[in-house]
RODREN-631745 format. One record per residue (C-alpha): x, y, z; residue in three letters; residue number from 1. Coordinates in steps of 0.05 Angstrom, whole numbers. Each point is the difference from the previous one (the first is absolute). Layout:
RODREN-631745
X / Y / Z / ALA / NUM
...
end
This chain:
RODREN-631745
-221 / 121 / -258 / MET / 1
36 / 36 / 55 / ASP / 2
-16 / -55 / 52 / TRP / 3
33 / -51 / -45 / LEU / 4
64 / 38 / -16 / LEU / 5
12 / 43 / 62 / PHE / 6
62 / -16 / 40 / THR / 7
48 / 35 / 47 / HIS / 8
72 / 8 / -22 / PRO / 9
22 / -57 / 44 / SER / 10
68 / -35 / -8 / TRP / 11
-21 / -59 / 44 / SER / 12
-61 / -13 / -45 / THR / 13
45 / 3 / -60 / LEU / 14
45 / -55 / 29 / VAL / 15
-59 / -44 / 19 / ILE / 16
-34 / 10 / -68 / ARG / 17
61 / -14 / -43 / VAL / 18
22 / -62 / 40 / VAL / 19
-70 / -29 / 0 / LEU / 20
-6 / 16 / -74 / GLY / 21
65 / -35 / -18 / VAL / 22
-20 / -62 / 40 / ILE / 23
-68 / -4 / -34 / PHE / 24
26 / 17 / -69 / PHE / 25
50 / -58 / 6 / ALA / 26
-53 / -49 / 25 / HIS / 27
-50 / 25 / -51 / GLY / 28
52 / -7 / -56 / ALA / 29
10 / -72 / 20 / GLN / 30
-74 / -12 / -4 / LYS / 31
-16 / 40 / -64 / VAL / 32
65 / -3 / -41 / LEU / 33
36 / -61 / 27 / GLY / 34
59 / 43 / 20 / TRP / 35
45 / -15 / 60 / PHE / 36
-15 / -74 / -3 / GLY / 37
-75 / 8 / -1 / GLY / 38
-50 / -43 / -38 / TYR / 39
-32 / 55 / -41 / GLY / 40
-73 / 16 / -4 / LEU / 41
-24 / -66 / -27 / LYS / 42
38 / -42 / 51 / GLY / 43
-17 / 46 / 59 / THR / 44
-74 / 4 / -17 / VAL / 45
-1 / -75 / -9 / GLY / 46
31 / -10 / 68 / TYR / 47
-45 / 50 / 35 / LEU / 48
-63 / -30 / -30 / THR / 49
24 / -70 / 21 / SER / 50
-2 / 25 / 72 / THR / 51
-73 / 18 / -7 / GLY / 52
7 / 74 / -19 / LEU / 53
-51 / 21 / -52 / PRO / 54
31 / 17 / -68 / LEU / 55
-16 / 75 / 2 / PRO / 56
30 / 6 / 70 / ILE / 57
63 / -37 / -23 / ALA / 58
10 / 51 / -55 / TYR / 59
-14 / 58 / 47 / LEU / 60
53 / -26 / 49 / VAL / 61
52 / -1 / -56 / CYS / 62
-16 / 69 / -27 / PHE / 63
-12 / 33 / 68 / PHE / 64
71 / -20 / 19 / GLU / 65
32 / 18 / -67 / PHE / 66
-36 / 66 / -15 / LEU / 67
-5 / 19 / 73 / GLY / 68
75 / -9 / 7 / GLY / 69
13 / 44 / -60 / ILE / 70
-49 / 53 / 24 / GLY / 71
32 / 1 / 70 / LEU / 72
70 / 8 / -27 / VAL / 73
-24 / 59 / -42 / LEU / 74
-47 / 27 / 53 / GLY / 75
-56 / 0 / -52 / LEU / 76
-69 / -10 / 32 / PHE / 77
36 / -23 / 62 / THR / 78
-63 / -10 / 41 / ARG / 79
-31 / -46 / -52 / LEU / 80
65 / -39 / -7 / ASP / 81
6 / -7 / 75 / ALA / 82
-72 / -24 / 5 / LEU / 83
14 / -53 / -53 / ALA / 84
61 / -24 / 38 / VAL / 85
-38 / -1 / 66 / ALA / 86
-56 / -42 / -31 / ILE / 87
51 / -50 / -27 / VAL / 88
35 / -4 / 68 / MET / 89
-65 / -11 / 38 / VAL / 90
-17 / -55 / -49 / GLY / 91
69 / -32 / 5 / ALA / 92
-3 / 1 / 76 / ILE / 93
-70 / -30 / 2 / ALA / 94
9 / -52 / -55 / LYS / 95
73 / -22 / 9 / VAL / 96
42 / 27 / 57 / HIS / 97
-46 / 3 / 61 / TRP / 98
-1 / -76 / 9 / ARG / 99
76 / 0 / 4 / ASN / 100
2 / 46 / 60 / GLY / 101
36 / 66 / 8 / PHE / 102
73 / -14 / -15 / PHE / 103
36 / -9 / -66 / MET / 104
25 / -71 / -14 / ASN / 105
73 / 21 / -3 / TRP / 106
24 / -73 / 3 / GLU / 107
-44 / -15 / -61 / LEU / 108
-28 / -60 / 36 / THR / 109
-33 / -44 / -52 / PRO / 110
-76 / -1 / 3 / GLY / 111
-2 / 63 / 43 / LYS / 112
-14 / 66 / -34 / GLY / 113
16 / 70 / 23 / HIS / 114
-40 / 34 / 54 / GLY / 115
-33 / 68 / -8 / CYS / 116
53 / 47 / 30 / GLU / 117
27 / 26 / -67 / ALA / 118
-70 / 8 / -28 / ASN / 119
-20 / 40 / 62 / LEU / 120
60 / 46 / -11 / ALA / 121
-19 / 10 / -73 / PHE / 122
-72 / 12 / 20 / LEU / 123
22 / 53 / 50 / ALA / 124
43 / 34 / -53 / MET / 125
-59 / 0 / -48 / ALA / 126
-46 / 30 / 54 / VAL / 127
52 / 54 / 13 / ALA / 128
0 / 18 / -74 / CYS / 129
-76 / -3 / -3 / LEU / 130
-5 / 49 / 57 / VAL / 131
58 / 47 / -17 / ALA / 132
1 / -2 / -76 / GLY / 133
63 / 0 / -42 / GLY / 134
46 / 47 / 38 / GLY / 135
60 / 33 / -31 / MET / 136
16 / -9 / -74 / PHE / 137
-67 / -31 / -16 / SER / 138
-36 / 11 / -65 / LEU / 139
-62 / 11 / 42 / ASP / 140
31 / 64 / 28 / ARG / 141
20 / 22 / -70 / LEU / 142
-69 / -13 / -28 / LEU / 143
-35 / 34 / 57 / LEU / 144
45 / 61 / -7 / GLY / 145
-14 / 1 / -75 / ALA / 146
-76 / -2 / 8 / VAL / 147
-7 / 40 / 64 / ALA / 148
-28 / 71 / -9 / PRO / 149
end
């Protein structure tokens, strides 16, 4: 269990973890709960399956974002949460954003989606958390301290 929970008391990891967690909690809440203008679980899963994603994968995307975001904010099982976010970002890049190039579509040009630059940044943040763990003020550190001999 130590390999999963261990982390250094890093402030920079705390910042990356919490910001990434807030971003993915918000997007996951759109997908699962319909908050923040989202379509909720039924609408999101319907859309994702209409793009060719298998039903179980569509559900995993929704819950990886939602639960992964909550876990990252709390620093609870940070590495698993970061892995879930990384998987979703690799899938989003491969399935949606790669064909639109690198840059964001800041002009919101009709018919042209966003490139992969933001997804790559989120992926890098997730990899940092995967490698470093939860950092300061993470429940991982608290749990490891409570179970360590």
